[in-house]
C-alpha positions in Angstrom: 57.4 125.2 -85.1 58.4 128.3 -87.2 59.6 128.2 -91.2 63.1 129.3 -89.9 62.9 126.0 -87.4 62.5 123.7 -90.3 64.6 124.7 -92.8 67.4 124.7 -89.8 66.1 121.0 -89.1 66.6 120.4 -92.7 70.1 121.8 -92.8 70.9 119.7 -90.2 70.0 116.2 -90.7 71.3 117.1 -94.3 75.1 117.5 -92.8 74.1 114.6 -90.6 73.6 112.3 -94.0 76.3 113.8 -95.5 78.9 112.9 -92.6 77.6 109.5 -91.9 78.3 108.4 -95.2 81.8 109.1 -94.8 82.2 107.0 -91.7 82.3 102.9 -92.2 82.2 100.4 -89.7 84.5 97.1 -89.6 83.3 94.2 -87.2 85.3 92.9 -84.4 87.0 89.7 -85.5 84.9 87.7 -83.0 81.1 87.7 -83.5 79.4 89.8 -80.6 76.0 89.1 -78.6 73.2 91.3 -80.3 75.4 92.0 -83.1 72.7 92.1 -85.8 70.3 94.2 -83.5 73.0 96.8 -82.9 74.0 96.5 -86.7 70.0 97.4 -88.0 70.2 100.2 -85.4 73.3 101.2 -87.3 72.2 101.1 -90.7 68.9 103.0 -89.3 71.0 105.9 -88.4 72.4 106.0 -91.8 75.6 103.5 -91.7 76.5 103.2 -95.2 79.1 100.4 -95.0 79.5 97.4 -92.6 82.8 95.1 -93.2 82.7 91.9 -92.2 85.7 90.8 -91.4 85.3 87.0 -89.6 88.2 85.1 -91.4 88.3 82.2 -89.2 84.7 81.4 -90.7 83.5 79.2 -93.2 81.5 80.1 -96.5 78.3 78.5 -95.1 78.7 80.4 -91.5 79.1 83.6 -93.5 76.1 82.7 -95.5 74.1 82.1 -92.5 75.1 85.5 -91.0 74.1 87.4 -94.2 70.8 85.2 -94.3 70.0 87.0 -90.9 70.1 90.4 -92.6 66.7 91.9 -94.3 67.5 92.3 -97.7 67.1 95.6 -98.1 70.4 96.1 -95.9 72.6 93.7 -97.7 74.0 96.3 -100.4 75.9 97.9 -97.4 77.7 94.9 -96.3 80.9 94.4 -97.3 82.9 91.1 -97.3 86.6 90.3 -96.6 86.2 86.3 -98.0 84.5 84.2 -100.5 84.2 87.0 -103.0 81.0 84.5 -104.7 78.9 85.7 -102.0 78.9 89.2 -103.2 76.6 88.5 -106.4 74.6 85.9 -104.3 73.1 88.3 -101.9 73.7 91.6 -103.8 76.2 92.6 -101.3 77.6 96.3 -101.2 81.0 94.9 -102.0 84.2 93.3 -101.1 87.5 93.9 -99.4 90.7 92.1 -100.8 94.4 92.0 -99.5 96.4 94.4 -101.3 99.2 92.0 -101.8 96.8 89.3 -103.2 94.2 90.1 -106.1 91.5 87.1 -106.4 90.5 85.7 -109.3 87.5 87.0 -110.8 87.5 89.8 -108.0 87.5 92.8 -111.1 84.7 91.6 -112.5 82.0 91.2 -109.2 79.3 93.1 -108.6 79.5 96.3 -106.1 82.5 98.4 -104.5 86.0 96.9 -104.0 88.2 98.0 -101.2 91.5 97.0 -100.4 93.7 97.9 -96.7 97.2 99.4 -97.7 100.0 100.6 -95.6 102.2 102.9 -98.1 102.3 103.9 -101.8 103.9 100.8 -102.6 100.5 98.7 -101.8 98.0 101.3 -103.4 100.1 100.7 -106.8 98.8 96.7 -106.4 95.2 97.2 -106.3 94.2 97.7 -109.6 92.0 100.1 -111.0 88.8 98.2 -110.1 89.5 99.5 -106.7 87.1 101.8 -105.2 88.0 102.4 -102.0 91.7 102.3 -99.9 91.7 101.8 -96.4 94.9 103.7 -95.4 96.7 103.4 -92.3 96.9 102.7 -89.7 97.0 106.3 -88.8 97.0 106.4 -85.2 98.7 103.9 -82.5 97.0 100.6 -82.1 94.0 100.1 -80.3 92.7 96.5 -79.3 91.5 95.5 -82.8 94.8 97.0 -85.0 97.5 94.7 -85.3 100.4 96.7 -86.7 101.9 100.0 -85.5 101.7 103.0 -87.4 104.5 103.3 -90.2 103.8 107.0 -91.0 102.6 110.1 -89.3 99.0 110.8 -90.3 100.2 113.6 -92.2 102.4 111.7 -94.2 99.5 109.2 -94.6 97.4 112.2 -96.2 100.6 113.2 -98.4 100.6 109.5 -100.0 96.4 109.9 -100.7 97.3 113.5 -102.2 100.0 111.9 -104.3 97.9 109.3 -105.5 95.1 111.5 -106.7 97.8 113.7 -108.4 98.8 110.5 -110.2 95.2 110.2 -111.2 94.2 107.8 -108.7 89.9 107.9 -108.5 89.4 105.4 -105.5 88.4 107.1 -102.3 90.6 107.4 -99.3 89.7 106.4 -96.2 91.8 106.4 -92.6 91.9 103.3 -90.8 93.4 102.4 -88.0 92.9 103.9 -84.2 90.6 106.5 -85.3 87.8 107.6 -82.7 85.6 110.5 -81.8 88.9 112.6 -80.3 90.8 112.3 -83.6 88.4 111.8 -86.5 88.2 115.5 -87.4 92.0 115.1 -87.7 91.3 112.9 -90.5 88.6 115.2 -92.7 91.3 117.8 -91.9 94.0 116.1 -93.4 92.3 115.6 -96.7 90.7 111.9 -96.0 87.7 110.7 -97.9 86.2 109.4 -94.7 87.4 106.9 -92.1 86.6 103.1 -91.3 86.2 102.3 -87.4 86.7 99.2 -85.2 86.8 99.8 -81.5 85.5 103.5 -81.6 82.1 102.1 -82.0 82.4 97.8 -80.5 84.4 98.7 -77.7 81.8 101.2 -76.3 78.3 100.2 -73.8 76.2 102.1 -76.6 77.8 101.3 -80.1 74.8 103.2 -81.7 75.5 106.0 -79.5 78.9 105.9 -80.4 78.2 106.0 -83.9 76.4 109.6 -83.7 78.9 110.6 -82.0 81.6 109.9 -84.6 79.2 111.5 -87.2 79.0 114.7 -85.4 82.5 114.9 -84.9 83.5 114.5 -88.4 
């Protein structure tokens, strides 16, 4: 292999690493057969964050699920309920509701995130929030429960205004994001995206994730 080929390969891998850091995946509402096996493959391919969203699960069931994940990857898991599990398992963070700040959330380890539908929601989340999932930015797919209240451009303007006002949280686009429109999110100025169906509603979730990374 020539030196030029090696350099090109290194640049390409570096670009993919940067892109993969901008794409997070959220779990489907119900557990899926082979979920852990698929998740481990996603982590191996650079997935930076996996949102475990199972509101109907008990704390013990969430614990069992987490314990099935090797310790080396638990720092990439963001849980949506039971914030005490973040510290117990050294998870990557906790996702809170924009309108219900939970006791002790600001003091837990890891990254705090929140889903917001408008600027008024962002104002409620508190300074401890490190990542805002703003949306839905596109018409609803299988896992999205609300219809977009604004256009992608309007959501992008909200994100820009938040930054202008001194907001430090990352702004990730959420809702209806797919391989066909993910580039639009980047061009609109979002820091990244969070996807559900674009990965889980496919016959090959790992391949779908890789495509998202390439398209970003």
